[in-house]
C-alpha positions, 0 to 999 in steps of 0.5 A: 500500499502506498504511503498516501492510501496508509495515511488516509486510512489513518486519518479515517481511523482517527477521524472515527475514534474521535467521533466515538470520544465525542459521542461519549463525552456529550451523552446526557447522564441518566436523571436522578429519580427519587420519590418522596412523601411531603407533609403539611397541616393548617389548624382550622376553627372547629365548629362548636355543637350547640342547640342552635348549630346543626351540623352539615353532613360530614362536618367536624364538631366539638362537643361543647355543651349548651350550657357551659360551666367553668369546669368545662372552660378550665378543662376543654380544648378542641382543635381540628387540623387540616393535613395533607401528604403529597406524593412527589417524584423527585427528578434531579432535584426538582419535584413533580407532583403526582398526587396527594392525600388530604384529610382532617384531624379532629383533636378533643381533649377533656381534662379532669379537674379532680383527678390526674387521668383524662381522655383525648378523642381522635378522629381522622375523616374526610379523606380524599385521595388524587392521583397516585395517592392510593397505598399511604399508611399512617403510623401513629405515635402519641407522648406526653411529657409528665404523663403517660399517653396509651391509645386505643381504637383505630388510631392506636396502631397503623391504618390505611388512608382510603377513599372516604374512610374514617379512624377513631380512637382514644388516647388515656393520659396519666400524670400520676401521683402529685406530692402536696404542694406541687404541680407539673406541666403535661405537654401532649404531642403526636406523630403520624408517620405517612409511608408508601411503597417506594416512596421515602416516609414523611412525618406529621407532627403537632402538639396539643395545648399545655395542661397543668395538674397540681396538688395545690389547692386545699382540701381538694384532690389533684386534678388537671386544667388548662391554665390559660383558659380563664374561668368566670365568676358568675359565668351563668349569672353574676357574681356574688360580689355584685350583691356586696354593698359599696365594694360592688359599686367600686369594682363596676367603675373599676371594670369600666376603665380603659382595659375593662379589667376583669370584665368578660369580654374585656382584659382579664385579671391574673391572680398573684399569690406572693404576700409581699407582692400583695401588700405592695399593691394594696400600699401603693393603691391605698397609701395616699388614698384620702379619708373623707372629711369629717369621717363621712363614710356613708354608713355608721361606724361603730366604735372599736376597742384600741388597736382592734377592728370590727366590720364597720371599720373603715377599710380601703378597697381597691380595684384591680385587686391588690392580689392581681397582677394589675393591682397597685398603681400600674394602670392609674386610668383603671384604678378605683379606690373607695373606703368601705366597711371591713365586713364588705371587704372581708365579704369580698376576700372570701367570694374570691377565695371561694371561686379561686379554689374549685376552679384550681386559679392558681398564681398567674392564672387569668380570670374574669368577674361577672359584675353584670350590666 
């Protein structure tokens, strides 16, 4: 073969080899594909079940009674959560929607103001499946810092989400024995883990409102409440303080201030139990409050032995109460003082204590006093 022919053959071979290398270098890499589940939740306002409400078909309701009590207010909580599990195909890091499962979770808890065990009722319903959402299974887990949690019913074990399915059950909590004079916080939490064959799982977690169990109320067994839920003295009528002469007028004037402290619908009062703080509030409110000229108090003051008092002895009544966080001179525009018979002031104190005790109103807890219109 001549040199020219050999050179040409070599050139063709080199060109062919170059073409092969180029093809290898520019070939698109295989896409990275993974499959995932992704969860999201949003809270919705539950529809209360009362005599004036007729729930629509499939509507979630909370078991709120027609006539409420302070016991109920302090112990009841209902939450409704809209949950969603998206089925995703991830191609080179970019999610592609394949379907979704949506459902609602109604979470209703009723504590017991007289003991440290209580129940929570859970309902998973209104399940809707779109696209490739079939085959999703929910594995639930329940816990509570400060208490044990044990589930029963359909929500106690793994359950499959199917079109229109409904799953109900109960979680029982036990905060155990509480030493006299002590309290503990209980924080229920829930985790629903969604799984589907071939997809990485996803967790849907939410926490319930923190409860408080205490053994700090004299003459009463340990019990549990939601401390942020403010009871109302005179919930379905008026407070007994509305009939106590002299202090009733002063309290009504105080509740008409800018903050409407203690008035239902206004700003709650908050109890304090530290005696030094209470004395400081009383001193700041009353120390410079002048006595009526000529001793004209509006009632007959009966003499008392030196250093002694009786039910007619003049006493400074302050509102907001000295035993509240809002007392003292912190809110001058809301502050009202009045000279009243000591018997009226004492009766007011007894009424307050008889309200605090059964409703487990401890230091820092909010509350209202219904003095009527």
